[in-house]
Each structure stands twice: as structure tokens, then as C-alpha cells.
VMD Tcl script that draws the C-alpha trace (Angstrom):
set ca {
  {5.36 9.47 15.14}
  {8.94 11.46 14.10}
  {10.21 9.58 10.87}
  {14.24 9.85 10.00}
  {13.93 9.60 6.56}
  {17.41 10.15 4.46}
  {17.36 11.19 0.90}
  {18.04 7.47 -0.82}
  {21.28 7.09 -2.56}
  {21.87 4.97 -5.94}
  {21.59 1.81 -4.25}
  {18.37 2.50 -2.38}
  {17.34 3.60 -5.82}
  {17.83 0.84 -7.69}
  {16.30 -1.26 -4.74}
  {13.09 0.50 -4.52}
  {13.23 0.18 -8.48}
  {13.11 -3.66 -8.52}
  {10.56 -3.15 -5.53}
  {8.30 -1.73 -7.80}
  {8.89 -3.64 -10.74}
  {8.22 -6.95 -8.50}
  {5.49 -5.06 -6.84}
  {4.16 -4.72 -10.36}
  {5.01 -7.89 -11.76}
  {2.95 -9.74 -9.16}
  {5.95 -11.73 -8.08}
  {6.26 -9.67 -4.64}
  {2.86 -9.87 -2.19}
  {1.95 -7.08 0.10}
  {-0.31 -8.13 3.26}
  {-1.59 -6.19 5.43}
  {-2.27 -5.89 9.13}
  {-5.90 -3.94 8.98}
  {-5.59 -2.89 12.38}
  {-2.80 -1.35 12.60}
  {-2.71 0.78 9.41}
  {-6.83 1.48 9.45}
  {-6.12 3.91 12.45}
  {-5.15 7.70 12.96}
  {-1.44 8.30 13.32}
  {-1.28 5.78 9.87}
  {-0.11 7.54 6.87}
  {-2.88 5.73 4.91}
  {-5.86 6.26 7.62}
  {-8.70 8.11 5.88}
  {-11.06 8.70 8.82}
  {-14.34 8.95 6.46}
  {-14.12 5.67 5.08}
  {-14.77 4.71 8.97}
  {-16.92 7.61 9.79}
  {-19.92 7.43 7.01}
  {-20.24 4.13 7.14}
  {-21.50 3.94 10.79}
  {-22.87 7.52 10.86}
  {-25.12 7.32 7.73}
  {-27.20 4.88 8.83}
  {-27.51 5.88 12.42}
  {-28.49 9.89 11.67}
  {-31.14 8.28 9.12}
  {-32.15 5.66 11.34}
  {-32.54 8.49 14.18}
  {-34.45 10.57 11.96}
  {-36.67 7.95 10.83}
  {-37.38 6.91 14.54}
  {-38.28 11.13 14.79}
  {-40.90 11.30 11.99}
  {-42.32 7.83 11.52}
  {-41.93 5.12 14.09}
  {-39.29 3.34 16.50}
  {-39.41 -0.05 15.03}
  {-38.69 1.39 11.23}
  {-35.78 4.04 12.32}
  {-34.47 0.56 14.15}
  {-34.67 -1.82 11.91}
  {-33.45 0.52 8.99}
  {-29.95 1.11 11.66}
  {-29.89 -2.41 12.24}
  {-30.56 -3.94 8.48}
  {-27.81 -1.12 7.19}
  {-25.07 -2.03 9.92}
  {-25.77 -5.48 8.74}
  {-24.99 -4.81 5.05}
  {-22.22 -2.71 6.59}
  {-20.48 -5.46 8.22}
  {-20.84 -7.96 5.33}
  {-20.17 -5.93 2.36}
  {-19.39 -2.62 2.75}
  {-16.61 -3.52 5.20}
  {-14.34 -5.83 2.58}
  {-15.24 -2.84 0.28}
  {-13.42 -0.60 2.57}
  {-10.72 -3.29 3.49}
  {-9.25 -3.46 -0.64}
  {-9.46 0.26 -0.79}
  {-7.29 0.47 2.31}
  {-4.84 -2.35 0.53}
  {-4.90 -0.28 -3.20}
  {-4.50 2.85 -1.24}
  {-0.78 1.35 1.01}
  {0.08 -0.09 -2.63}
  {-0.24 3.48 -4.08}
  {1.66 4.88 -1.32}
  {4.22 2.69 -1.15}
  {5.11 3.03 -4.49}
  {4.92 6.67 -5.08}
  {8.28 6.90 -3.65}
  {11.18 5.70 -1.68}
  {10.26 8.54 1.25}
  {7.00 6.79 1.64}
  {8.27 3.59 1.43}
  {10.45 4.24 4.15}
  {7.72 6.19 6.61}
  {5.43 3.70 6.00}
  {7.57 0.66 6.91}
  {8.95 2.58 10.03}
  {5.00 3.06 10.77}
  {4.34 -0.81 10.44}
  {1.47 -3.11 9.54}
  {3.08 -4.35 6.49}
  {4.73 -7.80 5.19}
  {6.06 -7.96 2.08}
  {6.14 -12.19 0.82}
  {8.02 -13.43 -2.33}
  {5.12 -14.73 -4.09}
  {7.43 -17.91 -5.63}
  {8.20 -18.89 -2.22}
  {5.62 -18.07 0.70}
  {8.24 -19.22 2.95}
  {9.97 -15.75 2.40}
  {8.75 -12.57 3.94}
  {9.66 -9.75 5.81}
  {7.18 -7.88 8.68}
  {7.70 -4.28 9.19}
  {9.22 -2.66 11.20}
  {11.72 -5.02 12.34}
  {12.94 -6.25 9.00}
  {14.87 -5.03 6.53}
  {12.82 -4.55 3.42}
  {15.72 -3.50 1.28}
  {17.74 -6.60 2.41}
  {14.75 -8.80 1.76}
  {14.31 -7.22 -1.85}
  {17.95 -7.50 -2.71}
  {18.08 -11.56 -1.94}
  {14.90 -12.06 -3.60}
  {14.65 -9.74 -6.64}
  {18.19 -8.44 -7.19}
  {17.89 -9.69 -11.16}
  {15.37 -6.41 -11.19}
  {18.04 -4.30 -9.93}
  {18.87 -2.74 -13.69}
  {19.97 0.32 -14.21}
  {17.95 1.89 -16.99}
  {20.45 4.73 -17.41}
  {23.22 2.49 -17.67}
  {21.00 -0.17 -20.44}
  {20.39 2.84 -22.68}
  {23.94 4.30 -22.67}
  {25.11 1.11 -23.65}
  {22.46 1.35 -26.25}
  {23.71 4.76 -27.47}
  {27.41 4.00 -27.53}
  {27.26 1.90 -30.75}
  {25.17 4.04 -32.58}
  {27.33 7.09 -31.49}
  {30.62 4.78 -32.68}
  {29.47 4.26 -36.26}
  {28.25 7.54 -36.71}
  {31.70 8.77 -35.81}
  {33.60 6.36 -38.19}
  {30.87 7.28 -41.28}
}
mol new
graphics top color blue
foreach p $ca { graphics top sphere $p radius 0.5 }
foreach p [lrange $ca 0 end-1] q [lrange $ca 1 end] { graphics top cylinder $p $q radius 0.2 }
display resetview
């Protein structure tokens, strides 16, 4: 999949910073389509999380079948797959969500790439009726409409704080 991502301008950087603040303050919720993001081609896909939990019990079970007894080996495989489906799958699902959050807030380009790939939904935590689905929706417009108050330029705030101090030192 080819991603056509340009470098962000100042407005897009402000929107992305507001997005990160909203996500960190739990004002914006991130929901994922597990089947879309947990497959080859996804930027957050980890093949080892899908391969090892199934392959390891199978190999150990086959070794048990060869070394001891068919019933013991098959029982081991069945029990381990039941444990995987009831406990480990939830754990790996949570890891995928955390990996997606970390990937998407790392920088603007990652956010755009994952948005274009699809499988993500942003929802306003205060009003669950407001959401934006990737890749059809415009996440930047969603952030501006719902979290415009978080769009502040830290450099301008620092400059405003420094200007009165500079005036005081010049008059003294």
C-alpha cells in the first residue's frame, strides 16, 4: 500500500498536538478494528503475536505425542488452545491497542499512515455520538470541531510570558 503523506504545516501540527492532548487526557477514545489492524500489511501488525501462541503448544504437543502418548499430546494441545482463546487472546488484543496508540501519537506521519490504512475510530469521550471512522472520515476536522480549545501553540505562550520580562529588564 502506497501512502501519499506530505510534511505537516503549522496548522496540521497544532491539530496533531491537540489530538495527542485529547488522547492523553482521555477526552478522545481510540477504537480499533482488530481484524483489520492485526494482519500483514498493517503498520502495527506483529506476526510473532499471532504465530507463537499457536505454534508453540502445537510443537510441544507433537513432541509429547512422539515421546509419550497420543492422548497426553492431544490433551496438551487442546488445553493450551483453550487457554489461548480465553486468556492470551485478550492480552494480545490489549497489546495491539497499546501499540496502535503509541504508533499513532509518535508523529504526524504515523498518524496519517495508519489513518489511510483504516481500522480506526475516534470517538469523543464526552459525546459518544460524535465519531470519525478511518479512512473515510477527516480526523483533522473531527479534532478541530471537538477539541479546538486544546489547539495552543506552546511557542507563542512562552513568547508571551517572556515579553513582559524583557520589557521590565529594559526599563530597569
